[in-house]
N, C-alpha and C positions, 0 to 999 in steps of 0.2 A: 561656763562660772570660772573665777579666778581659784584654783588648788592654792589654799592657804598653806605655807610652810612657813620654817626660818625666812628671816628677811634676808635679802639679798645684800652683799657685800661687794663694794665699799659702798655706803651710805650716799644719798642724794646732797642732803646738806648734812652739816656738822659746826653746832654751836656759831650758827648765824646769830647776828645780834639783831634784835628789832629796834624801830622807833620810839615805844615808849617804855623808858625805865619802870614804871609802875606796876603792871603786873603780866603775867605770862601770858603765851598765845592760849587761845580756845576753838579755832579752828583754820584749816589750809586747805587753799586751792591751788592747783596747777593749770594755768591758763596756757593753752598750746599753741595758740597761734605768734603771740610776741615770747614765747618762752619764758615766763614770771611766775614767781612765786606770789601768791596773796597771804597775809598771816592778820588774823583780827584778835586785838586784844580789849579787854576793857581797861578805860582808862583811868576810873576810880578818881577824877577831879573832885573836890567837894562840891563847887558850885555845880556841877551835874554827872552825877552817879551814873547814868545812863549813858553817858558818852564813849564814845570806841576809836580805838586809833587802826588803821588799815594800812599796813607795811607792806611794801612789794620790793622783791627780791629778786633778782637775776639768779638765772638757771645754778650758777654756782654758790648763792647765799650772799652777795652783796647788796648793799642796799640801795635802793634805785630812788624811793622819794617815798611820801605818805598821804594819807586823809583822815580828816576827824572827821566824824561821825555822831551828831549828837541825838540824844533821847532815843537811842537804838535797842538798850539792854546789854546782855551781858556777854556778846559775842559771839555765840554760836552759832554756825550754820553759815559761813560766808562762801558764798558762790559767787561765780562771775561769766559774764555772758557777752560776748564778742561777736558785734556786728557791723555791719558797713558803716552806722552812725556814730561806732564808736566803743567805747567798754562800762557796760554797766556790772554795778554791784547789786546782790540780792543779800540782803541783811535783814535783820531784824528791826522792830518798827514798833510803836506803840508801848513801852515796858511798863508791865504790872508789877511792882517789887522786883527790878531790877531786870527783867523778864520778858521778854517781847513776846506780844499777843498777836502780832500781824507781822506783813512783809513790807520792808521797801526796796523798789528797785530804781536806783540810782547813779546818774553818768559819774563815771570816776573821772576826777580832777588832782591834778600831782599838788600836792601840799595845799590841797583847798579844803575847805569846811563845806558842811551839807547839814542839813536837819534829816534826819532817818521816817519823822512821825509827820512832816508834812503831808500835808491828802495829796498832792498832787504828784508825790512818789509812794504813797502807800499802795498797798495791795493785800487785797484778805480773802483767803482763799475760803476760807472758813471763820465764822464768829462765834465767840463764847468759848475760846479754848485757850490754853495756856502753853506757857515754854515752848513757842515753837522754834523751828529751824527747817533751813532749805539747803538740799542740794541739787546739782542739774547732773543728769544721764546723758553725756553729748551721745551716747550711742544713738538713743533713741530722740535726741533735743527736747527732753522733757525738764519740767522743774517737778523735784521730788518735797513735797512740805510732810513736814512730821509734826504732829500736836498730840498734846495731852488734855484729858478731859476734867483733870483734876490738878490745881497748883500744889503740888507737891514735889518731893525730891525726885530724881528720875529712878532709885531703885524701889521706890513705891507706883510709881506712876502708873497709868494705863492711858491709853488712846489709840492713834492710827496714822498712817503714812499714806497719803496720796500723790496720785500721778496726774501732771496735765502738759497739756503742748505747751512748750516753753513760749512759742510765739501770740499765742493767744495770750497767753498769763500776761506778756509783757505788757499786752493793752489793756490789762484787766480785766479779763475774762477767764471765768475758772470751769470749766466743765470736765470732772475726773475723766482719765481714762482707765483708771484701775486703782484698786486701794487696796489696803488690808490693816488689821489691825495687830496691838500689840498688849500681853498684858505683863504686870509687875515682873521685871527681873530680878530683884535684888542685887544689881550691879548700879555701880557709875557710869552715867553714861557720857562718853568722851568725844562723839562723831558717829555721824551716818552717812552711808552715801547709795547710791543704788547703780548697776553695772547689768545693764538687759534683764534677765528673769528673777535675777538676786538681791538683795538688799543685805549691807554689810553693816555692820556697828561694832565702834570700838569702846570698850570699857575699862577701868583702871582707877586705880586711887594714888595721889602724890606719895610718893617714896616706899610706895607698898609694891610687893611683888605679885599681882595680881592683874594684870596687863593681859587682854585676849581680844582680837576680833572673830566676832560669828560671821555666819553667812545664813542667811537665811532664804527661802523660796517666796518669791513675790503672792503667788495664787495660794500658797496656804499657809504661808507664816513659819512652816516648820522650819526651825534650825538645822540644819544640814551639814555643818563645819563649825571646830570651834578651832582656835588657833594661838597659842600662849605666846605671848609677844615678850623677847629677850634681849632687842634691840638697846645698845648704849647701856649697860651696866654700867653701874658706878657714878653716874651724874648726878651733881647735887639736887635736891627738890626735883628729880625723876617724876615726870607725870607726864601720861598721855595726851595728848589735844589735838585732836581734827584729824579726818579721815578722809579722801577723796580719789577720784580717778587719776592716774598717771598714765599716759598712751593708752596703752591696751591693759593695763592690769593697775594695782592699789597702791597708794602712797599713803603712810601713817604720818603723824608728827608726833615728837615727842619733847616737852620743854623742860629747860632748866634752868637756874639759878644760880649760878656760880658765882660768889661774892656781889651778889645784889644785881649782878647785870641780867637781863633777859632774853635769854636764847632760844632758840628754835634746832632741834633736830630733825631730820626725815629720813625716813628710809622706804624700802618700796618691797613687794612681792614678787617673788619670780613670774616673766611673763608668760601667760599661757602656753604650754606646749615646753615650754623651754626646759630641758633636761640637764643632768649635770655633766661634768667635763667627762670624757673616757680615755683613756690612754689606748692609743692604736697598739696590738697585740704584735708577737713576733718581729720586735725591731732586728735587724739585721748586725751583728758584730762590728760589720766593716764600716759604720756611722755610730757616733754618740751627740747625746743631746749638750748645748752650754749649758745647762744645769736642769736639775729635777723638772723645773716650771718650764722648759721647753723641750720635754720629750712630747713625741708626735701625739696630739690629742685631738679628739673632735666633740662636738654636742650638737643634738637635732633643738631648734627653735624655730618652733611653729612647722613651716615647710622650708625650712635652710637648714643646711648642714655647715657648720663653724669648723674650721680646719686652725690650728694652731700649733706653731713647731720651730725650731732653729736647730741644724745638725753639721756636723762636720765629719771629714772623714777620717776614721782611725791612722789610716796610713801616711794623711798630708797629702794626697796625689789630686791634681785638677780632676772637677766635675767633668761626666762626659753627656756629650747630648743625648738626651733620652736614658741617661740614666734613672734605674727606678729607687726611691730611694725607700716606700715600705707601701705596704697593700692596704687598704681599708677592707672591713668588713664588710658583709652584702646590704646590710641595712642601711648602710649610706650611701651607696655609692649611686652615680647619677647614671640618667636614662640615656645620655650623649655625652662625648668628652667634654670638659668644660678647662679653659682656659683660666688659670689665677695668676695676677702677680705678687712677686716675693721681693724679698731684701737678700743683698748680698755684704758680707764684713766690708767695712769702707777700706780694710788694708788688702783687698784683694782687685780692687781697680782703682786707677788713677786717671783721675781728669776724665770721668766716665760714669755713667748713670751705676747707681745702686741697685736700680730695679732688673730683677730675673724672672722670668716666666717659667711657670708652673704648668702642669696638664694632669686631671684628673680622668682617669678611663673611664667605661662601662664595669669594666674587671678590677675595680677598684685600685688599678696601679697608680701611682703619684710620681710623674716622671720630672724630671728639671731639664730645660731646653734653652740654651746660651751656647754662644759659638765663640766665648771668650778663655776657655778654657781655664775657668775660676779657681782657685784657692783660697780655701778659708771655708766660713761657715755662711750656711744660707738657710732662710728660713720664712714662713709667712705668720702674720698675726693675727690679720681681720677678714682671712680669706674666707669666702664662704659660695655655695652653689645651692638652687633649688632642686629639692628631691621631690 
């Protein structure tokens, strides 16, 4: 289960401009193979009110290309299937009153167009349902299908969520592997996804401070966690839009409309098992950090220990071979000596490498090993070991 908490900073995307100037984003998906964001917007064109624009963004938010999908619906629940045959979009199809009643599986064509309600691409997990959307659980290779039994707005809707094997669903074969129901939430749904044994929903309204993410158990439907979302305060027309699996955690979108431009902002929750940075206790007065940001500190992230520091010697003398910089507490000590690569002040070397070696011993002592009698600060920014 993802432990819902305040969003991690810095955010994944800030103010990314989308391809369509007509409406804000409705859904977002992270495709991990090509490292691209896919974002869906209702197009709102007078000649085809059910057309959507799919924007592809690079990992840092640069516009890559786009695709238009006619007869798709409102643009909720976009997800992406990456195969050896190419990239396929799962999106809405056969709209009724602007909202999809079926799904479509469409090959992505950069700057191309497609008809999402073409029978050749339509997939119908259930008939007689309303306002459907889909997600993909990459950990189980499952297509997750959310449907309403009544054609009403989400606060008063009832319905269910089904899971299907993604490979079979691609061929049009839908045999449910698990299913759950939901009752009226009283909240505006802005996206959902599944990860392992849990379902996550994003709720909220534009420019209203009521955004939240919930975590529910697949087996019982019981809500286990609720987390208020406070990321990106002050954005014009701030509205939550879309949630998806991002690596081994969750990312969510918040749309903005400053001066009429349609932008997307994306943040994520902490990775499972990632703990806050903790200052190493008992630093000797013989050393001082470059700044408060470089005081020796560690954090536990899954099965890794991360180490971060930059130190100078108080008396300005050279670093000695095997000199102990500080000692880590027992809970983060390795079970064997670990060698770490660090950096040294550029002023300390001339026409030579700025790399320096540290060792972390099972007794927690962090030592420096370099025969050059270095003078200046030494540090490690991204060093880690497995605990």
